[in-house]
N, C-alpha and C positions, 0 to 999 in steps of 0.2 A: 455369428451375430451379429444382426445388422446395426443401422450408426442408430436407431432408434428405439432399439433395445438396450445399445448401450448407455444410452441419457437416463433411462428407468431404470436399469439398476444400479447402476449411481445413486440416480436417487432414491430405492428403493433399499441400499445398503446391501445388495445382492451379492453384486461383484466382486470376485477376490483380489489380494488385492494386487498377485502375479499377472491377471486376467488385464484386470483395472489401468497398469502402468502398462501391461503386451499392445492393449487398443485407444490407452490416447492419442494415438496418433491422426485414427480415423473419426474414434469422438470430437476432437478439436474442426476435423474438413467437417463436422455436419455442424457446425460452431458458427461456421463463418458458410455456408451450406451452398449449396449452385454450383456456378462456376469461380467461389470465393474460396472452394476450396485448395484450393494452390497458394493459396491465404495464410489459408491456416499452418501448411506446413513450413512458413519462414521462420527466418529466429524472432523472437520479441527482440520488442523497441531495444533499444535501448539509449540512455542517455548520460553524458559527459559528467562524472562530477568537478563545477567550474576548478576547487582552488585546486585537485589532484592529478582532473586527466582521466581519470578511473572512470569503466562504462560500470555502469548500475542498470540491469531491466530496468523497465516502464511501469509495471502493475509487483505490487507486494504485498503485503498482508497485514494487514491491523485486528487488535488481539482486544478488541476492547469486549466487555461481554463473553467472547465468540470461543474463549481459552480462559473464560477461570468458572473452573471445572474441578468437581473433588477425584477423587480416585480411580472410579467406574471400569470397568474396563474394557466395554465397546465404546461409551461416550470416549473413550483415549484412544482409544482404535480408528474413532470415525473423525478425528483431530491430526493422528496420525498418517493418515490418506491427506484430508489438507496439506499440510508442509512435502505427501513425498509429489503430489502435484505439483505442487509452488517446485519444489525443483526442476522434477520432470520435464514439468515446460519453460523451462532456463530461468527462473525467480528467483530471487534471495533473499531479498527486502522481509525483515520480520520488525514488528514495531510492539512495541509495549510501556507499564509502565508500574515502579510499585503501587498504581490510584486502581488499577484492573485487576485486581485482588490478587488468585494465584495464578493469573494467566503467565505469567514471568516464569516461577516454575513447571507449568506443565510443561511452557518451551523447550527448558532447559531440559526436563527427563523425554522428553521426546525425540529431543534431537541425539541426546544421549542412548540411548535408542537404537537407536538408528544410525547414527555414527556417522551422521552427517553437521555440525558442528561446521566444518569450513565449506558447506555448502551454501550458509547462510547467513547474508548481511547483518548480521543485529542493530537496531535501533531498541533503547531504551529512554531516558529521562530521574532524575532526577526531579521527587515532588513531596521540598518542605524546609524548613527555614529554617535556619544559623550551618556554622561549618563546619560540627561538628556531627550533625545530627546529618546535615546531607552526604556531610563522606561515608558512616557508618551504612546507609540508605544505600547508598552507589555502592560497594563492599557486599549487604545482602542482593542486592541485585547480582552481580557476579558470581557468588552462589549459588540466587537458585540456576543464572545459567547455564551454569557448570563452566566457564570457566573464567582466562585470567585477564583477558580484556576483551573491551565488547569496537563495536564498528566505530557504536555515531551513538555521543549519551547527549541531553538535549534538556533545558531547561524547560520542565515545563512547567502551563499556565503561565510564565516568567513570575512565580513564585521566587519570594529573593533572589531573582538572575544578577543584581550584581554582585551579590556571596558567591553565590554555587557559580559565576561565568570566571571570577580568579580559580578558583577549585577545579574546570575545566581546564581550564588553561594550563598546569604545572602538571595535572594526567597527558596528559595530551600531551604532550613535554616528556613525557617518566614512559612513553610507550602503552600507559594502560589502556587508553581507549582513541578511537585513528580520527576520527572525525567530534566535531561538540556543536551545538544547534541551542534553535531557542525555539517556543514552541507556543499554541494558544487554539484553539477552537470557535471562538467568537467573531463577529463582523467587531465588534465596539475597538479589540485590539491589534484589528492590521491595520491602525496608524505606529502603536505602540512598538510593532515586532518592524514595524522601516524605519521608525527615529533611530531602533537597536542596531541593524545593520547595514545605516549608517553611518554610522560611529564607530561600533566593537567592530572587528575582525568574527565571524560566525561563520564555518563552513554549511551550514543548515538552515533553513527555517522551514514550520510542519501549523499549516491552517487551513483553512477548513476553505474550501471551492469545488464551484458547482454549479451545473450548466442553469440550478435557480437561484441561489447565489456565487454573484459572480464580482460582487463588491472587492475580492481579491485584484482586476482587475486597471482597476482604476491606479494603486500605484503599487504596492506591495511585488510581483510578479515583473510587472518591467523595471521595479528598484532592485529586484532576484539577480533578474539578469543582470545590471550595470554591475554592481556591484560582487558578481561570480559568486552567489550567495545558493546551495543547491537549494532545492524543491520540493518535499513532502508534504501531504495532499491530501487530508485527511475528512472526513462526512463526505464521500462523494457522493453519493445517494439518499443523503441528509436522514439517514435513520430508516431507511428504508419510504420515505413520502414520493420523492423521485417515482415509483415503481408505482405506488397508491393512485398519485395523478394522472398515469397510466393505464391504469386497470380495464382491460375486458377494450382501448384501443390497436386499431395494428397499428403495426411500424408501417411507414411512409416505405415504397415501394425506390424511394432515393437513396434513401441511407447505404442503398447496396455499392453505390457509387463507390462509395470508402470501405467496401467491405464488414459489412454492419449489420448484425444478423436478428437483435438480440436487442431490446432498452437498456441491458443491462449494457454491453456495448456500445450501443448509443447515448449514452453518458459519459462510458469512462472518455471512450473517441473524444466526444466534446473538450474534456480534461487533457488527453494529452496531447489534443490540436495544439495546446498553444507550448510555443519551442520553450518560454521560460519556465515546465513544467519536468522537475525531473524525475516523480513516480510518488504511480497515486497509491495509496494502500490501503480499499476496501477492505474490513473484515466481514468473515464467514465463519461459518463452524461447517459447511458440507461442501463436498467435492464436487457437487454439478454447481454451483455456485463459480468454485475456484477456478474451476476447468471455462468458466463464463469470463469471466473477468481475464484472464488469461486471455483469450480467442482478442480483447481489444488491446491488448500491443501488436500483433500482429496485423497486415493486410496494410493497404490507404488511412491513411487517418485523412478529416474534412480539411478544405480549405477554407479562406476564409468568407469565402461565396454560398460557404457549403455551412456552416459554424452559422455564419445569418442568419441561412433562414431554420437549424437548427433553434436558436432564442425566439426568432417567427414560428414559430410552434410550436413551443414549451410557451409564451405567451399567452398564445391563441387559448390555450386549454381547460 
């Protein structure tokens, strides 16, 4: 099977799981294209978690909407392929939330069926008010993930964050979570996130950042680097808005200078080139998109001059 047929089969869900994993290396080489094929075989970029030095793969998986599915066997098989590709591509970070419907339970069921809990860096959130309700919700998340410990628990959208932060510290001390964090998805909350990490010992901060939404570059990203706070990037594609803006447009030839073969990689490589970014977590339910996302974590990243050129191109659209 040639590389084009590999991706076509992935897109049409015709490739068996065994062949899918067997042909992973070849399809990754196609994703980078031409001379960039060698870059496709490199290990995925990792960044250290500042508080511990633990290396974290720089491309992960978000589950908002994409994993909120029922028990349909076909749908679950497709999500399992996404997870298998994440792990086979050296990724590990899976981010979820009780806010995301059935996503936590679907991830937990699939990881259990795959025997892959130890391969995942599981991150979720507490999203309620009050100490007791927060504890109950976090216990429910543990049950849904079929795990007695989570890698990262975050306070979703800063809801009752002072109350939950006390609980998270106690859970971390007890070994029930490894790291604690705070999150938001709006630019209006960036200063609030920054204010908190200036005063509180926080391990992770999660927020929106993309080629189109760059406000985090002003204060939050530099501050996170200064304070030793790991960063998770949500909405890297702005819910698909970035792809809609370039529909029908050719990728610039100079993108090959940083081993970029697709618009998706172009958008993610802009983010990953910021050294304060620890991991980007685009959501997807499709194997071909997971493959493309992983490709952004391999090969060269744009330098500062190239990043300025990327911004100029974007603003000219």
